[in-house]
C-alpha positions in Angstrom: 106.9 -2.3 107.6 110.5 -2.3 108.8 111.3 0.8 106.7 108.3 2.6 108.1 109.3 1.9 111.7 112.9 3.1 110.9 111.6 6.3 109.3 109.3 7.1 112.1 112.0 6.4 114.7 114.4 8.7 112.9 111.9 11.6 112.7 110.9 11.3 116.3 114.5 11.2 117.6 115.5 14.1 115.4 112.6 16.2 116.5 113.3 15.4 120.2 117.0 16.2 120.0 116.2 19.5 118.2 113.7 20.9 120.7 114.3 19.3 124.2 112.9 21.1 127.2 114.3 18.6 129.7 116.4 15.5 129.6 116.1 12.6 132.1 118.1 9.4 132.7 116.0 6.5 133.8 117.5 3.4 135.5 115.3 0.5 136.3 115.5 -3.2 137.2 113.1 -6.0 138.0 111.5 -9.2 136.8 110.4 -10.2 133.3 108.4 -13.2 132.2 108.2 -14.9 128.8 105.8 -17.2 127.0 108.5 -19.7 125.8 106.2 -21.2 123.1 107.7 -24.2 121.2 110.6 -24.7 123.6 108.3 -24.9 126.6 105.9 -27.2 124.7 108.8 -29.5 123.8 110.1 -29.7 127.4 106.6 -30.5 128.8 106.2 -33.2 126.1 109.6 -34.7 126.9 108.6 -34.9 130.6 105.4 -36.7 129.7 107.2 -39.1 127.3 109.7 -40.1 129.9 107.0 -40.6 132.6 105.0 -42.8 130.2 107.8 -44.9 128.7 110.2 -45.3 131.7 110.1 -48.0 134.3 110.6 -45.2 136.8 111.5 -41.5 136.8 112.5 -38.8 139.2 112.9 -35.1 138.6 111.4 -32.9 135.9 112.9 -30.8 133.1 112.1 -27.1 133.8 110.5 -24.8 131.2 111.6 -21.1 130.6 109.6 -18.7 132.8 111.2 -15.6 134.3 114.4 -13.8 134.9 116.0 -10.5 136.0 115.8 -7.4 133.7 117.8 -4.2 133.8 117.6 -1.2 131.5 118.5 2.4 131.0 116.6 5.0 129.0 117.4 8.6 128.0 114.2 10.6 127.8 114.0 13.9 126.0 110.9 16.1 126.8 109.4 18.1 124.0 106.7 19.4 126.4 105.7 18.7 130.0 103.3 16.0 128.7 105.2 14.6 125.6 108.6 12.9 125.5 110.7 10.5 123.4 112.9 8.0 125.1 115.5 5.6 123.7 117.6 3.1 125.5 118.7 -0.5 126.0 119.0 -3.2 128.6 119.7 -6.8 129.5 117.4 -9.6 130.4 118.5 -13.2 131.2 116.8 -16.3 132.4 118.2 -19.7 132.9 117.1 -23.2 134.1 119.1 -26.2 135.2 117.2 -29.4 135.9 118.2 -33.1 136.3 116.1 -36.2 135.5 117.0 -39.7 136.5 115.0 -42.5 134.6 115.1 -46.2 134.6 114.5 -48.1 131.3 114.6 -51.6 129.9 116.6 -52.6 126.9 116.8 -56.3 125.8 115.7 -57.4 129.3 118.5 -55.3 130.9 117.5 -52.6 133.4 119.5 -49.4 133.1 119.6 -46.0 134.7 120.1 -42.8 132.8 121.0 -39.4 134.4 120.4 -36.3 132.2 120.7 -32.6 132.9 119.2 -29.8 130.8 120.8 -26.4 131.2 119.2 -23.6 129.2 120.0 -19.9 129.1 118.2 -17.2 127.2 119.8 -13.7 127.1 118.1 -10.7 125.5 119.7 -7.4 124.8 116.9 -5.0 123.8 117.2 -1.6 122.1 114.0 0.4 122.2 112.3 3.7 121.4 109.4 4.8 123.5 106.8 7.5 123.0 105.8 8.9 126.5 102.7 10.7 127.4 102.6 12.0 131.0 99.7 13.4 133.0 99.8 14.7 136.6 97.8 12.9 139.2 98.7 15.1 142.2 101.4 17.3 143.6 104.1 14.6 143.4 102.5 11.9 141.2 102.5 11.5 137.5 101.1 8.7 135.2 103.4 7.7 132.3 101.9 5.9 129.4 104.5 4.7 126.9 104.9 2.5 123.8 107.3 1.9 120.9 109.3 -0.5 118.8 112.0 -2.9 120.1 115.0 -4.5 118.4 116.2 -7.6 120.3 119.4 -9.6 120.1 118.6 -13.0 121.6 121.3 -15.5 122.7 120.1 -19.1 123.2 122.4 -21.7 124.9 121.5 -25.3 125.6 123.6 -28.0 127.2 122.6 -31.6 127.9 125.2 -33.9 129.6 123.9 -37.4 130.3 125.3 -40.7 131.5 124.2 -44.4 131.5 126.5 -46.1 134.0 125.1 -49.6 133.2 126.6 -49.3 129.7 129.5 -47.1 130.7 128.3 -44.4 128.3 128.3 -40.7 128.6 127.1 -38.0 126.1 127.1 -34.2 125.9 125.0 -32.2 123.5 125.5 -28.4 123.2 123.8 -25.8 121.1 124.4 -22.0 120.8 122.6 -19.5 118.6 122.3 -15.7 118.4 119.2 -14.3 116.6 117.9 -10.8 116.0 114.2 -10.0 116.4 111.9 -7.1 116.0 109.1 -6.4 118.5 106.9 -3.9 120.3 106.3 -2.9 123.9 103.8 -0.8 125.8 103.0 0.0 129.4 102.2 2.4 132.2 104.3 3.8 135.0 103.8 5.7 138.2 106.3 8.5 138.8 106.8 10.0 142.3 108.7 13.2 142.2 111.0 13.6 145.2 112.4 16.8 143.7 112.6 18.4 140.3 115.8 16.4 139.7 114.9 13.0 141.2 111.9 10.8 140.5 111.1 7.3 141.8 109.7 4.9 139.1 107.4 1.9 139.1 106.7 0.5 135.6 104.6 -2.4 134.2 104.8 -3.1 130.5 104.1 -5.9 128.0 106.5 -6.6 125.2 105.9 -8.7 122.1 108.8 -10.6 120.4 109.6 -13.9 118.9 112.7 -15.5 117.4 112.4 -18.0 114.6 114.8 -20.0 112.3 117.1 -20.5 115.2 120.3 -21.5 113.5 123.4 -22.2 115.6 126.5 -24.2 116.5 125.7 -27.8 117.6 128.1 -30.4 119.0 127.5 -34.0 120.3 130.2 -35.9 122.1 129.7 -39.6 123.0 132.1 -41.7 125.1 131.7 -45.5 125.5 134.0 -48.5 126.0 134.6 -48.6 122.3 135.9 -45.0 122.2 134.8 -41.4 121.8 132.9 -39.9 118.9 132.5 -36.2 118.4 130.1 -34.6 115.8 129.6 -30.9 115.3 128.0 -28.5 112.8 127.4 -24.7 112.5 124.3 -25.4 110.4 121.9 -26.9 112.9 118.5 -25.6 113.8 116.2 -25.9 116.7 113.2 -28.0 115.5 109.7 -28.7 116.9 107.8 -31.9 116.1 105.4 -34.4 117.6 106.4 -37.9 118.4 103.0 -39.6 118.5 101.1 -37.5 121.0 104.2 -36.0 122.6 105.4 -32.5 121.5 109.2 -32.5 121.4 112.2 -30.3 120.4 115.4 -31.4 118.8 118.6 -30.1 117.0 118.9 -31.1 113.4 120.3 -29.9 110.1 118.1 -28.3 107.5 116.3 -31.6 106.8 114.8 -31.8 110.3 114.0 -34.9 112.3 112.3 -37.9 110.7 110.8 -41.2 111.6 107.6 -43.3 111.3 106.0 -41.7 114.4 107.2 -38.1 113.7 104.7 -35.5 112.5 104.2 -31.8 112.4 107.9 -31.0 111.8 108.8 -27.3 111.7 111.5 -25.0 112.8 110.9 -24.0 116.4 110.0 -20.6 117.7 110.9 -19.1 121.1 108.4 -16.6 122.1 110.0 -13.9 124.3 106.7 -12.0 124.7 105.6 -11.3 128.3 105.1 -9.0 131.2 107.9 -6.9 132.8 107.7 -5.2 136.2 110.6 -2.8 137.0 111.3 -0.1 139.6 114.1 2.5 139.7 115.0 6.1 139.6 115.0 8.9 137.1 117.5 11.8 137.2 116.5 15.0 135.3 118.7 17.9 134.2 
């Protein structure tokens, strides 16, 4: 399938560059949403687990939802109705959330403060097939679709502190993963002049990253000293702790325990809707 997409993309780009009638440069920006999949399930499960097992809890860990998106596309027109576009962009979303919980250990009440900071950055490279039809003197409808190659950067940081026991801990994880996907959508084009067109696009993209392998580190400080562990061979895992979906960072063996079931390497689904607006310059 990958060879077929590569071959099709090569033929379309070669044909477009050979016989262009017009070339446009399209600049857009807006909002994009993602599904999140296993990561969001694990975060929701962690919130439920803390609420059910803590003496008290304030705050909520946030799931991944939306972020800003920018992209540029070079569009080559083979005819007034048919064009091939290729381009790239940048999409980033981040969350920072703090939870304070009170627990009980050996009849000692203790407070724990924990912060989750998560960043997902996506650099997409895409090829679009455009079909345009005129709706009026100034308006055109643009229907487009094509393959996408994504470079996804995932960063996670979790500093926490338990003042009662004079203990602090910081967990970090960073991974970069490639992914193949698809996108398709529709756009409204308003032609101010033959050279300048205003754009409003809505499109859906499909993509998912799996086998998320990255660099992990865990630093623990207590009255007895500081311990630092790290590895470049850790994965993001999904599992169920009783009835609670959760995520964790482990080596290739994955998490274990009497109450742990459904262990598998986690996915982050970056599929979702994008709505962008911008301008197109034609020469």
